A tleap script that builds the chain and sets N, CA, C and O, in Angstrom:
source leaprc.protein.ff14SB
mol = sequence {
  NVAL GLN LEU GLN ALA PHE GLY GLY GLY LEU
  VAL GLN ALA GLY GLY SER LEU THR LEU SER
  CYS ALA ALA SER GLY ARG THR PHE SER ASN
  TYR ALA MET GLY TRP PHE ARG GLN ALA PRO
  GLY LYS GLU ARG GLU PHE VAL ALA ALA LEU
  THR TRP SER GLY ARG ARG GLU TYR TYR ALA
  ASP SER VAL LYS GLY ARG PHE THR ILE SER
  ARG ASP ASN ALA LYS ASN MET VAL TYR LEU
  ARG MET ASN SER LEU LYS PRO GLU ASP THR
  ALA ILE TYR TYR CYS ALA LYS HIE ARG ASP
  ILE ILE SER SER VAL TYR TYR TYR GLN LEU
  THR SER TYR ASP TYR TRP GLY GLN GLY THR
  LEU VAL THR VAL SER CSER
}
set mol.1.N position { 0.838 -1.189 0.000 }
set mol.1.CA position { 0.000 0.000 0.000 }
set mol.1.C position { 0.877 1.245 0.000 }
set mol.1.O position { 1.839 1.346 0.762 }
set mol.2.N position { 0.535 2.170 -0.850 }
set mol.2.CA position { 1.223 3.461 -0.866 }
set mol.2.C position { 0.188 4.566 -0.711 }
set mol.2.O position { -0.884 4.520 -1.314 }
set mol.3.N position { 0.524 5.552 0.100 }
set mol.3.CA position { -0.363 6.675 0.338 }
set mol.3.C position { 0.341 7.954 -0.053 }
set mol.3.O position { 1.524 8.135 0.237 }
set mol.4.N position { -0.376 8.835 -0.704 }
set mol.4.CA position { 0.183 10.118 -1.100 }
set mol.4.C position { -0.808 11.214 -0.734 }
set mol.4.O position { -1.916 11.278 -1.266 }
set mol.5.N position { -0.383 12.068 0.181 }
set mol.5.CA position { -1.219 13.186 0.617 }
set mol.5.C position { -0.843 14.430 -0.148 }
set mol.5.O position { 0.333 14.678 -0.415 }
set mol.6.N position { -1.847 15.213 -0.499 }
set mol.6.CA position { -1.591 16.465 -1.189 }
set mol.6.C position { -2.746 17.430 -0.927 }
set mol.6.O position { -3.784 17.060 -0.379 }
set mol.7.N position { -2.527 18.681 -1.340 }
set mol.7.CA position { -3.565 19.685 -1.168 }
set mol.7.C position { -3.249 20.746 -0.127 }
set mol.7.O position { -4.028 21.680 0.061 }
set mol.8.N position { -2.117 20.614 0.549 }
set mol.8.CA position { -1.748 21.607 1.533 }
set mol.8.C position { -1.365 22.926 0.885 }
set mol.8.O position { -1.241 23.024 -0.336 }
set mol.9.N position { -1.181 23.933 1.717 }
set mol.9.CA position { -0.801 25.234 1.204 }
set mol.9.C position { -0.918 26.303 2.269 }
set mol.9.O position { -1.070 26.011 3.455 }
set mol.10.N position { -0.844 27.538 1.827 }
set mol.10.CA position { -0.944 28.692 2.723 }
set mol.10.C position { -2.352 29.263 2.635 }
set mol.10.O position { -2.866 29.509 1.544 }
set mol.11.N position { -2.969 29.471 3.787 }
set mol.11.CA position { -4.329 30.005 3.824 }
set mol.11.C position { -4.452 30.951 5.001 }
set mol.11.O position { -3.784 30.777 6.021 }
set mol.12.N position { -5.296 31.941 4.862 }
set mol.12.CA position { -5.518 32.882 5.951 }
set mol.12.C position { -6.451 32.279 7.002 }
set mol.12.O position { -7.273 31.410 6.711 }
set mol.13.N position { -6.297 32.761 8.205 }
set mol.13.CA position { -7.183 32.309 9.282 }
set mol.13.C position { -8.639 32.549 8.883 }
set mol.13.O position { -8.993 33.591 8.333 }
set mol.14.N position { -9.461 31.556 9.178 }
set mol.14.CA position { -10.865 31.615 8.799 }
set mol.14.C position { -11.143 30.987 7.455 }
set mol.14.O position { -12.299 30.783 7.085 }
set mol.15.N position { -10.091 30.680 6.724 }
set mol.15.CA position { -10.250 30.104 5.403 }
set mol.15.C position { -10.449 28.603 5.436 }
set mol.15.O position { -10.538 27.991 6.500 }
set mol.16.N position { -10.518 28.020 4.238 }
set mol.16.CA position { -10.771 26.593 4.104 }
set mol.16.C position { -9.746 25.949 3.178 }
set mol.16.O position { -9.123 26.607 2.344 }
set mol.17.N position { -9.598 24.657 3.352 }
set mol.17.CA position { -8.665 23.888 2.535 }
set mol.17.C position { -9.138 22.442 2.558 }
set mol.17.O position { -9.671 21.967 3.561 }
set mol.18.N position { -8.940 21.752 1.449 }
set mol.18.CA position { -9.268 20.330 1.401 }
set mol.18.C position { -8.016 19.538 1.073 }
set mol.18.O position { -7.375 19.755 0.045 }
set mol.19.N position { -7.683 18.627 1.954 }
set mol.19.CA position { -6.571 17.723 1.720 }
set mol.19.C position { -7.080 16.439 1.088 }
set mol.19.O position { -8.198 15.996 1.354 }
set mol.20.N position { -6.243 15.851 0.249 }
set mol.20.CA position { -6.589 14.591 -0.393 }
set mol.20.C position { -5.490 13.578 -0.119 }
set mol.20.O position { -4.329 13.929 0.089 }
set mol.21.N position { -5.883 12.332 -0.125 }
set mol.21.CA position { -4.933 11.242 0.078 }
set mol.21.C position { -5.277 10.144 -0.926 }
set mol.21.O position { -6.369 9.575 -0.906 }
set mol.22.N position { -4.330 9.867 -1.791 }
set mol.22.CA position { -4.526 8.827 -2.796 }
set mol.22.C position { -3.863 7.548 -2.315 }
set mol.22.O position { -2.703 7.556 -1.901 }
set mol.23.N position { -4.603 6.454 -2.370 }
set mol.23.CA position { -4.089 5.173 -1.887 }
set mol.23.C position { -4.015 4.168 -3.022 }
set mol.23.O position { -4.892 4.108 -3.883 }
set mol.24.N position { -2.966 3.394 -3.005 }
set mol.24.CA position { -2.851 2.304 -3.964 }
set mol.24.C position { -3.273 1.018 -3.291 }
set mol.24.O position { -3.328 0.960 -2.062 }
set mol.25.N position { -3.568 0.000 -4.047 }
set mol.25.CA position { -3.939 -1.266 -3.437 }
set mol.25.C position { -5.410 -1.541 -3.551 }
set mol.25.O position { -6.236 -0.661 -3.306 }
set mol.26.N position { -5.746 -2.756 -3.921 }
set mol.26.CA position { -7.132 -3.111 -4.165 }
set mol.26.C position { -7.939 -3.295 -2.895 }
set mol.26.O position { -9.169 -3.324 -2.951 }
set mol.27.N position { -7.265 -3.423 -1.721 }
set mol.27.CA position { -7.982 -3.671 -0.475 }
set mol.27.C position { -8.214 -2.401 0.334 }
set mol.27.O position { -8.576 -2.473 1.508 }
set mol.28.N position { -8.014 -1.270 -0.268 }
set mol.28.CA position { -8.167 0.001 0.421 }
set mol.28.C position { -9.494 0.096 1.144 }
set mol.28.O position { -9.557 0.565 2.281 }
set mol.29.N position { -10.555 -0.346 0.488 }
set mol.29.CA position { -11.900 -0.169 1.035 }
set mol.29.C position { -12.151 -1.002 2.289 }
set mol.29.O position { -13.178 -0.814 2.941 }
set mol.30.N position { -11.259 -1.906 2.645 }
set mol.30.CA position { -11.435 -2.748 3.822 }
set mol.30.C position { -10.836 -2.154 5.092 }
set mol.30.O position { -10.926 -2.758 6.161 }
set mol.31.N position { -10.227 -0.975 4.982 }
set mol.31.CA position { -9.492 -0.418 6.115 }
set mol.31.C position { -9.972 0.978 6.490 }
set mol.31.O position { -10.304 1.807 5.643 }
set mol.32.N position { -9.991 1.195 7.795 }
set mol.32.CA position { -10.221 2.548 8.288 }
set mol.32.C position { -9.025 3.420 7.903 }
set mol.32.O position { -7.905 2.930 7.757 }
set mol.33.N position { -9.280 4.706 7.744 }
set mol.33.CA position { -8.236 5.647 7.378 }
set mol.33.C position { -8.233 6.801 8.363 }
set mol.33.O position { -9.271 7.177 8.909 }
set mol.34.N position { -7.062 7.351 8.579 }
set mol.34.CA position { -6.950 8.454 9.528 }
set mol.34.C position { -6.106 9.587 8.984 }
set mol.34.O position { -5.313 9.425 8.057 }
set mol.35.N position { -6.309 10.740 9.599 }
set mol.35.CA position { -5.456 11.899 9.350 }
set mol.35.C position { -4.817 12.297 10.680 }
set mol.35.O position { -5.481 12.353 11.715 }
set mol.36.N position { -3.547 12.565 10.628 }
set mol.36.CA position { -2.791 13.043 11.772 }
set mol.36.C position { -2.049 14.308 11.349 }
set mol.36.O position { -1.944 14.606 10.160 }
set mol.37.N position { -1.540 15.041 12.322 }
set mol.37.CA position { -0.759 16.229 12.005 }
set mol.37.C position { 0.378 16.401 13.001 }
set mol.37.O position { 0.328 15.923 14.134 }
set mol.38.N position { 1.387 17.090 12.542 }
set mol.38.CA position { 2.537 17.358 13.401 }
set mol.38.C position { 2.980 18.795 13.204 }
set mol.38.O position { 3.449 19.181 12.133 }
set mol.39.N position { 2.820 19.573 14.258 }
set mol.39.CA position { 3.242 20.962 14.240 }
set mol.39.C position { 4.719 21.051 14.618 }
set mol.39.O position { 5.246 20.139 15.254 }
set mol.40.N position { 5.389 22.130 14.237 }
set mol.40.CA position { 6.810 22.275 14.559 }
set mol.40.C position { 7.065 22.142 16.053 }
set mol.40.O position { 6.429 22.813 16.866 }
set mol.41.N position { 7.994 21.278 16.400 }
set mol.41.CA position { 8.351 21.095 17.795 }
set mol.41.C position { 7.382 20.300 18.624 }
set mol.41.O position { 7.541 20.198 19.841 }
set mol.42.N position { 6.375 19.731 17.984 }
set mol.42.CA position { 5.370 18.965 18.716 }
set mol.42.C position { 5.290 17.541 18.189 }
set mol.42.O position { 5.798 17.221 17.115 }
set mol.43.N position { 4.640 16.705 18.974 }
set mol.43.CA position { 4.467 15.324 18.556 }
set mol.43.C position { 3.312 15.213 17.553 }
set mol.43.O position { 2.426 16.066 17.499 }
set mol.44.N position { 3.350 14.164 16.781 }
set mol.44.CA position { 2.278 13.910 15.843 }
set mol.44.C position { 1.001 13.576 16.620 }
set mol.44.O position { 1.037 12.810 17.583 }
set mol.45.N position { -0.112 14.150 16.200 }
set mol.45.CA position { -1.356 13.962 16.913 }
set mol.45.C position { -2.503 13.571 15.982 }
set mol.45.O position { -2.502 13.866 14.786 }
set mol.46.N position { -3.461 12.905 16.575 }
set mol.46.CA position { -4.646 12.467 15.842 }
set mol.46.C position { -5.511 13.665 15.461 }
set mol.46.O position { -5.676 14.603 16.241 }
set mol.47.N position { -6.063 13.613 14.237 }
set mol.47.CA position { -6.968 14.662 13.774 }
set mol.47.C position { -8.357 14.081 13.492 }
set mol.47.O position { -9.357 14.554 14.031 }
set mol.48.N position { -8.405 13.051 12.645 }
set mol.48.CA position { -9.703 12.490 12.267 }
set mol.48.C position { -9.509 11.066 11.744 }
set mol.48.O position { -8.432 10.703 11.269 }
set mol.49.N position { -10.569 10.275 11.841 }
set mol.49.CA position { -10.539 8.922 11.305 }
set mol.49.C position { -11.910 8.568 10.769 }
set mol.49.O position { -12.926 9.131 11.177 }
set mol.50.N position { -11.914 7.618 9.843 }
set mol.50.CA position { -13.145 7.197 9.201 }
set mol.50.C position { -13.112 5.687 9.040 }
set mol.50.O position { -12.117 5.128 8.579 }
set mol.51.N position { -14.200 5.030 9.418 }
set mol.51.CA position { -14.243 3.582 9.304 }
set mol.51.C position { -14.196 3.138 7.845 }
set mol.51.O position { -14.387 3.940 6.932 }
set mol.52.N position { -13.938 1.853 7.643 }
set mol.52.CA position { -13.800 1.325 6.285 }
set mol.52.C position { -15.057 1.555 5.460 }
set mol.52.O position { -14.984 1.758 4.248 }
set mol.53.N position { -16.212 1.522 6.122 }
set mol.53.CA position { -17.482 1.708 5.422 }
set mol.53.C position { -17.814 3.178 5.214 }
set mol.53.O position { -18.679 3.517 4.407 }
set mol.54.N position { -17.132 4.038 5.935 }
set mol.54.CA position { -17.452 5.459 5.872 }
set mol.54.C position { -18.623 5.866 6.731 }
set mol.54.O position { -19.080 7.007 6.655 }
set mol.55.N position { -19.123 4.948 7.553 }
set mol.55.CA position { -20.341 5.246 8.311 }
set mol.55.C position { -20.064 5.923 9.648 }
set mol.55.O position { -20.958 6.536 10.232 }
set mol.56.N position { -18.847 5.815 10.129 }
set mol.56.CA position { -18.557 6.432 11.424 }
set mol.56.C position { -17.310 7.293 11.309 }
set mol.56.O position { -16.291 6.875 10.759 }
set mol.57.N position { -17.413 8.493 11.835 }
set mol.57.CA position { -16.307 9.435 11.809 }
set mol.57.C position { -15.860 9.739 13.237 }
set mol.57.O position { -16.659 9.725 14.173 }
set mol.58.N position { -14.585 10.008 13.379 }
set mol.58.CA position { -14.030 10.362 14.679 }
set mol.58.C position { -13.169 11.607 14.505 }
set mol.58.O position { -12.477 11.761 13.499 }
set mol.59.N position { -13.220 12.481 15.484 }
set mol.59.CA position { -12.462 13.729 15.403 }
set mol.59.C position { -11.812 14.066 16.730 }
set mol.59.O position { -12.332 13.748 17.799 }
set mol.60.N position { -10.663 14.718 16.636 }
set mol.60.CA position { -10.066 15.308 17.824 }
set mol.60.C position { -10.940 16.487 18.249 }
set mol.60.O position { -11.565 17.140 17.413 }
set mol.61.N position { -10.976 16.748 19.534 }
set mol.61.CA position { -11.799 17.844 20.044 }
set mol.61.C position { -11.421 19.178 19.417 }
set mol.61.O position { -12.270 20.048 19.223 }
set mol.62.N position { -10.154 19.330 19.106 }
set mol.62.CA position { -9.658 20.607 18.595 }
set mol.62.C position { -10.162 20.927 17.188 }
set mol.62.O position { -10.106 22.078 16.756 }
set mol.63.N position { -10.655 19.913 16.475 }
set mol.63.CA position { -11.105 20.139 15.094 }
set mol.63.C position { -12.576 19.812 14.903 }
set mol.63.O position { -13.130 20.044 13.828 }
set mol.64.N position { -13.202 19.285 15.921 }
set mol.64.CA position { -14.601 18.875 15.808 }
set mol.64.C position { -15.472 20.071 15.435 }
set mol.64.O position { -15.371 21.142 16.034 }
set mol.65.N position { -16.317 19.872 14.451 }
set mol.65.CA position { -17.182 20.942 13.985 }
set mol.65.C position { -16.568 21.795 12.894 }
set mol.65.O position { -17.272 22.565 12.240 }
set mol.66.N position { -15.269 21.670 12.689 }
set mol.66.CA position { -14.586 22.451 11.648 }
set mol.66.C position { -14.051 21.578 10.515 }
set mol.66.O position { -14.034 21.999 9.358 }
set mol.67.N position { -13.615 20.365 10.846 }
set mol.67.CA position { -13.042 19.452 9.857 }
set mol.67.C position { -14.022 18.324 9.551 }
set mol.67.O position { -14.814 17.917 10.402 }
set mol.68.N position { -13.950 17.833 8.322 }
set mol.68.CA position { -14.776 16.697 7.919 }
set mol.68.C position { -13.929 15.716 7.123 }
set mol.68.O position { -13.287 16.087 6.140 }
set mol.69.N position { -13.934 14.484 7.550 }
set mol.69.CA position { -13.219 13.436 6.826 }
set mol.69.C position { -14.215 12.664 5.975 }
set mol.69.O position { -15.356 12.433 6.375 }
set mol.70.N position { -13.761 12.274 4.799 }
set mol.70.CA position { -14.627 11.495 3.913 }
set mol.70.C position { -13.756 10.598 3.047 }
set mol.70.O position { -12.534 10.742 3.013 }
set mol.71.N position { -14.393 9.681 2.355 }
set mol.71.CA position { -13.644 8.785 1.490 }
set mol.71.C position { -14.475 8.411 0.273 }
set mol.71.O position { -15.705 8.458 0.292 }
set mol.72.N position { -13.772 8.043 -0.774 }
set mol.72.CA position { -14.392 7.525 -1.984 }
set mol.72.C position { -13.681 6.223 -2.297 }
set mol.72.O position { -12.605 6.223 -2.895 }
set mol.73.N position { -14.276 5.126 -1.896 }
set mol.73.CA position { -13.614 3.824 -2.060 }
set mol.73.C position { -13.444 3.444 -3.529 }
set mol.73.O position { -12.513 2.720 -3.881 }
set mol.74.N position { -14.320 3.921 -4.364 }
set mol.74.CA position { -14.211 3.609 -5.791 }
set mol.74.C position { -12.965 4.249 -6.398 }
set mol.74.O position { -12.402 3.738 -7.366 }
set mol.75.N position { -12.543 5.372 -5.821 }
set mol.75.CA position { -11.373 6.078 -6.330 }
set mol.75.C position { -10.150 5.896 -5.453 }
set mol.75.O position { -9.084 6.436 -5.750 }
set mol.76.N position { -10.296 5.133 -4.365 }
set mol.76.CA position { -9.193 4.950 -3.419 }
set mol.76.C position { -8.684 6.288 -2.885 }
set mol.76.O position { -7.480 6.541 -2.850 }
set mol.77.N position { -9.608 7.123 -2.479 }
set mol.77.CA position { -9.270 8.452 -2.010 }
set mol.77.C position { -9.868 8.719 -0.634 }
set mol.77.O position { -10.958 8.252 -0.304 }
set mol.78.N position { -9.126 9.478 0.152 }
set mol.78.CA position { -9.602 9.969 1.436 }
set mol.78.C position { -9.397 11.487 1.432 }
set mol.78.O position { -8.417 11.994 0.886 }
set mol.79.N position { -10.337 12.193 2.050 }
set mol.79.CA position { -10.282 13.643 2.041 }
set mol.79.C position { -10.402 14.187 3.458 }
set mol.79.O position { -10.953 13.543 4.351 }
set mol.80.N position { -9.872 15.391 3.634 }
set mol.80.CA position { -10.059 16.110 4.884 }
set mol.80.C position { -10.418 17.540 4.525 }
set mol.80.O position { -9.574 18.316 4.076 }
set mol.81.N position { -11.667 17.873 4.728 }
set mol.81.CA position { -12.127 19.228 4.482 }
set mol.81.C position { -11.934 20.022 5.763 }
set mol.81.O position { -12.434 19.641 6.822 }
set mol.82.N position { -11.208 21.126 5.662 }
set mol.82.CA position { -10.881 21.931 6.828 }
set mol.82.C position { -11.461 23.323 6.666 }
set mol.82.O position { -11.074 24.067 5.764 }
set mol.83.N position { -12.389 23.670 7.540 }
set mol.83.CA position { -13.014 24.990 7.531 }
set mol.83.C position { -12.611 25.781 8.771 }
set mol.83.O position { -12.113 25.224 9.749 }
set mol.84.N position { -12.833 27.077 8.709 }
set mol.84.CA position { -12.554 27.956 9.859 }
set mol.84.C position { -11.156 27.706 10.414 }
set mol.84.O position { -10.969 27.552 11.621 }
set mol.85.N position { -10.207 27.671 9.539 }
set mol.85.CA position { -8.840 27.340 9.938 }
set mol.85.C position { -8.264 28.389 10.881 }
set mol.85.O position { -8.554 29.581 10.775 }
set mol.86.N position { -7.445 27.909 11.799 }
set mol.86.CA position { -6.809 28.750 12.800 }
set mol.86.C position { -5.295 28.625 12.675 }
set mol.86.O position { -4.806 27.616 12.167 }
set mol.87.N position { -4.554 29.611 13.119 }
set mol.87.CA position { -3.085 29.504 13.068 }
set mol.87.C position { -2.565 28.241 13.761 }
set mol.87.O position { -1.551 27.678 13.347 }
set mol.88.N position { -3.243 27.808 14.791 }
set mol.88.CA position { -2.799 26.604 15.509 }
set mol.88.C position { -3.052 25.311 14.734 }
set mol.88.O position { -2.646 24.234 15.171 }
set mol.89.N position { -3.718 25.414 13.589 }
set mol.89.CA position { -3.873 24.256 12.709 }
set mol.89.C position { -2.658 24.063 11.811 }
set mol.89.O position { -2.569 23.068 11.092 }
set mol.90.N position { -1.727 25.004 11.848 }
set mol.90.CA position { -0.519 24.902 11.041 }
set mol.90.C position { 0.266 23.657 11.423 }
set mol.90.O position { 0.616 23.464 12.588 }
set mol.91.N position { 0.538 22.819 10.438 }
set mol.91.CA position { 1.222 21.550 10.690 }
set mol.91.C position { 1.427 20.819 9.369 }
set mol.91.O position { 0.901 21.209 8.326 }
set mol.92.N position { 2.194 19.765 9.447 }
set mol.92.CA position { 2.253 18.810 8.345 }
set mol.92.C position { 1.166 17.772 8.612 }
set mol.92.O position { 1.092 17.203 9.702 }
set mol.93.N position { 0.345 17.537 7.630 }
set mol.93.CA position { -0.773 16.610 7.763 }
set mol.93.C position { -0.444 15.302 7.034 }
set mol.93.O position { 0.027 15.294 5.897 }
set mol.94.N position { -0.713 14.203 7.739 }
set mol.94.CA position { -0.418 12.874 7.218 }
set mol.94.C position { -1.694 12.042 7.148 }
set mol.94.O position { -2.516 12.072 8.064 }
set mol.95.N position { -1.850 11.308 6.068 }
set mol.95.CA position { -2.910 10.309 6.035 }
set mol.95.C position { -2.282 8.961 6.356 }
set mol.95.O position { -1.092 8.738 6.133 }
set mol.96.N position { -3.107 8.073 6.883 }
set mol.96.CA position { -2.591 6.783 7.313 }
set mol.96.C position { -3.656 5.710 7.199 }
set mol.96.O position { -4.851 5.989 7.294 }
set mol.97.N position { -3.213 4.491 6.996 }
set mol.97.CA position { -4.108 3.345 6.875 }
set mol.97.C position { -4.082 2.528 8.178 }
set mol.97.O position { -3.016 2.214 8.707 }
set mol.98.N position { -5.265 2.197 8.676 }
set mol.98.CA position { -5.340 1.368 9.883 }
set mol.98.C position { -4.763 -0.015 9.603 }
set mol.98.O position { -4.908 -0.547 8.502 }
set mol.99.N position { -4.111 -0.588 10.601 }
set mol.99.CA position { -3.410 -1.851 10.386 }
set mol.99.C position { -4.337 -3.060 10.331 }
set mol.99.O position { -3.980 -4.086 9.752 }
set mol.100.N position { -5.533 -2.950 10.932 }
set mol.100.CA position { -6.431 -4.102 11.028 }
set mol.100.C position { -7.571 -4.005 10.024 }
set mol.100.O position { -8.189 -2.952 9.867 }
set mol.101.N position { -7.837 -5.109 9.354 }
set mol.101.CA position { -8.911 -5.131 8.370 }
set mol.101.C position { -10.270 -4.971 9.045 }
set mol.101.O position { -10.528 -5.571 10.089 }
set mol.102.N position { -11.126 -4.165 8.449 }
set mol.102.CA position { -12.486 -3.907 8.924 }
set mol.102.C position { -12.490 -3.633 10.434 }
set mol.102.O position { -13.252 -4.238 11.188 }
set mol.103.N position { -11.648 -2.735 10.840 }
set mol.103.CA position { -11.536 -2.367 12.249 }
set mol.103.C position { -11.089 -0.930 12.368 }
set mol.103.O position { -10.344 -0.424 11.528 }
set mol.104.N position { -11.545 -0.284 13.407 }
set mol.104.CA position { -11.078 1.073 13.698 }
set mol.104.C position { -10.698 1.192 15.170 }
set mol.104.O position { -10.719 2.275 15.756 }
set mol.105.N position { -10.353 0.050 15.741 }
set mol.105.CA position { -9.997 0.045 17.160 }
set mol.105.C position { -8.794 0.948 17.397 }
set mol.105.O position { -7.862 0.994 16.594 }
set mol.106.N position { -8.835 1.661 18.511 }
set mol.106.CA position { -7.773 2.607 18.876 }
set mol.106.C position { -7.413 3.507 17.700 }
set mol.106.O position { -6.237 3.691 17.386 }
set mol.107.N position { -8.413 4.056 17.064 }
set mol.107.CA position { -8.236 4.865 15.865 }
set mol.107.C position { -7.391 6.104 16.130 }
set mol.107.O position { -6.817 6.667 15.197 }
set mol.108.N position { -7.305 6.542 17.391 }
set mol.108.CA position { -6.609 7.768 17.754 }
set mol.108.C position { -5.124 7.543 18.019 }
set mol.108.O position { -4.384 8.502 18.241 }
set mol.109.N position { -4.686 6.302 17.999 }
set mol.109.CA position { -3.288 6.001 18.295 }
set mol.109.C position { -2.469 5.835 17.029 }
set mol.109.O position { -2.906 5.188 16.076 }
set mol.110.N position { -1.271 6.427 17.022 }
set mol.110.CA position { -0.382 6.291 15.870 }
set mol.110.C position { -0.051 4.830 15.580 }
set mol.110.O position { 0.056 4.422 14.423 }
set mol.111.N position { 0.106 4.067 16.626 }
set mol.111.CA position { 0.524 2.665 16.459 }
set mol.111.C position { -0.570 1.789 15.847 }
set mol.111.O position { -0.315 0.632 15.513 }
set mol.112.N position { -1.770 2.321 15.699 }
set mol.112.CA position { -2.850 1.560 15.062 }
set mol.112.C position { -2.765 1.617 13.537 }
set mol.112.O position { -3.557 0.973 12.849 }
set mol.113.N position { -1.828 2.370 13.013 }
set mol.113.CA position { -1.707 2.572 11.573 }
set mol.113.C position { -0.362 2.038 11.084 }
set mol.113.O position { 0.669 2.220 11.732 }
set mol.114.N position { -0.395 1.377 9.929 }
set mol.114.CA position { 0.834 0.754 9.455 }
set mol.114.C position { 1.402 1.377 8.188 }
set mol.114.O position { 2.568 1.146 7.865 }
set mol.115.N position { 0.624 2.146 7.476 }
set mol.115.CA position { 1.139 2.832 6.299 }
set mol.115.C position { 0.794 4.317 6.388 }
set mol.115.O position { -0.310 4.705 6.771 }
set mol.116.N position { 1.782 5.126 6.020 }
set mol.116.CA position { 1.644 6.574 6.145 }
set mol.116.C position { 2.005 7.261 4.831 }
set mol.116.O position { 2.902 6.827 4.109 }
set mol.117.N position { 1.295 8.328 4.544 }
set mol.117.CA position { 1.679 9.162 3.426 }
set mol.117.C position { 2.857 10.035 3.815 }
set mol.117.O position { 3.287 10.034 4.968 }
set mol.118.N position { 3.372 10.772 2.862 }
set mol.118.CA position { 4.575 11.571 3.089 }
set mol.118.C position { 4.274 12.888 3.779 }
set mol.118.O position { 5.197 13.561 4.237 }
set mol.119.N position { 3.019 13.272 3.866 }
set mol.119.CA position { 2.665 14.508 4.547 }
set mol.119.C position { 2.536 15.680 3.597 }
set mol.119.O position { 3.232 15.762 2.585 }
set mol.120.N position { 1.639 16.579 3.940 }
set mol.120.CA position { 1.457 17.806 3.168 }
set mol.120.C position { 1.342 18.965 4.155 }
set mol.120.O position { 0.635 18.868 5.158 }
set mol.121.N position { 2.034 20.052 3.866 }
set mol.121.CA position { 2.139 21.161 4.809 }
set mol.121.C position { 0.955 22.119 4.667 }
set mol.121.O position { 0.613 22.561 3.570 }
set mol.122.N position { 0.351 22.420 5.798 }
set mol.122.CA position { -0.710 23.412 5.875 }
set mol.122.C position { -0.220 24.553 6.762 }
set mol.122.O position { 0.166 24.340 7.911 }
set mol.123.N position { -0.242 25.753 6.217 }
set mol.123.CA position { 0.171 26.928 6.970 }
set mol.123.C position { -0.998 27.903 7.024 }
set mol.123.O position { -1.528 28.313 5.991 }
set mol.124.N position { -1.393 28.269 8.242 }
set mol.124.CA position { -2.508 29.191 8.425 }
set mol.124.C position { -1.952 30.492 8.994 }
set mol.124.O position { -1.401 30.516 10.095 }
set mol.125.N position { -2.101 31.558 8.240 }
set mol.125.CA position { -1.584 32.845 8.683 }
set mol.125.C position { -2.664 33.612 9.441 }
set mol.125.O position { -3.855 33.490 9.155 }
set mol.126.N position { -2.221 34.397 10.407 }
set mol.126.CA position { -3.165 35.167 11.234 }
set mol.126.C position { -3.459 36.530 10.630 }
set mol.126.O position { -4.231 37.303 11.197 }
savepdb mol mol.pdb
quit
C-alpha cells in the first residue's frame, strides 16, 4: 500500500482547505483511514478517522465541527475538508491506513496505523 497526501498550502485564518490522500492497493476499502498532524516542535497527533465503510467518523476535540473526513472507495481516495482554519492548525498533515482489516480500534493512536503518506504542509496565517 502506498499513500500520497496532497492539497496543503498557505491560507488565511478563517479560510478553508481540502486535503486529499490517494491510496494504492485493491484492499483500500477494507481499512479505516486516519489523518494526523505534526506541528513544529510537537508530537504527531490524531486529527480524524473514518471507518472502512465510511459510516462512522471520529475527530479530535480541537477540530470537531470544523473538519470533515470522507472517502471515496471507488477512487481509493480519502479527504479532509478543513473549515474555519486557525493559526494553531498549522502543521504537516499525514494520512494513514489502519493496520487491522475492517476495524477502527484505537483509531486515535499512531501505532494503530501501518502505512503513512509523506505529509502535506498546511500553513494558516493570522
